[in-house]
C-alpha positions in Angstrom: 18.9 129.4 115.1 17.8 129.0 111.5 14.9 126.9 110.4 17.1 124.5 108.5 19.3 123.9 111.6 16.2 123.1 113.7 15.0 120.7 111.1 18.4 119.1 110.8 18.6 118.6 114.5 15.1 117.1 114.6 16.1 114.7 111.8 19.3 113.7 113.5 17.5 113.1 116.8 14.9 110.9 115.0 17.6 108.8 113.3 19.5 108.4 116.6 16.3 107.2 118.3 15.6 104.7 115.5 19.2 103.4 115.7 18.7 103.0 119.5 15.7 100.8 118.8 17.9 98.5 116.7 20.4 98.3 119.5 17.7 97.9 122.2 16.1 95.0 120.3 19.5 93.2 120.3 19.7 93.2 116.5 23.3 94.6 116.5 24.6 91.8 118.7 22.6 89.1 117.1 23.9 90.0 113.6 27.4 90.8 114.7 26.8 94.4 113.6 26.4 93.1 110.0 24.8 96.1 108.2 23.8 94.0 105.2 21.8 91.6 107.4 20.2 94.4 109.3 19.2 96.2 106.1 18.0 93.0 104.5 15.8 92.3 107.6 14.4 95.8 107.4 13.6 95.4 103.7 11.9 92.1 104.5 9.8 93.9 107.1 8.9 96.6 104.6 7.8 93.9 102.1 5.7 92.2 104.7 4.0 95.5 105.7 3.2 96.1 102.0 1.8 92.6 101.5 -1.7 91.3 102.0 -0.5 90.3 105.5 0.6 93.8 106.3 -2.2 94.7 108.7 -1.8 91.4 110.6 2.0 91.9 110.9 1.5 95.6 112.0 -0.9 94.7 114.8 1.2 91.8 116.1 4.4 93.8 116.0 2.7 96.7 117.7 1.5 94.5 120.6 4.9 93.0 121.0 6.7 96.4 120.9 4.3 97.9 123.4 4.8 95.0 125.7 8.6 95.3 125.4 8.4 99.0 126.2 6.3 98.3 129.3 8.6 95.5 130.5 11.5 97.7 130.6 
């Protein structure tokens, strides 16, 4: 298999895993699968992470995410 094919498969798997997190968090159902709402929320999250509150948000979200992964 060529290098570009391996890299493409890695990227595809990564994107699928990220999409799975959106579904697992219930975001798709809560937004009625509205892509504009989901994208807007992700943009808001990116803004928050780039702000002066970024480290605080990052640490709180990490704790919450780790807890959710451990719970099931």
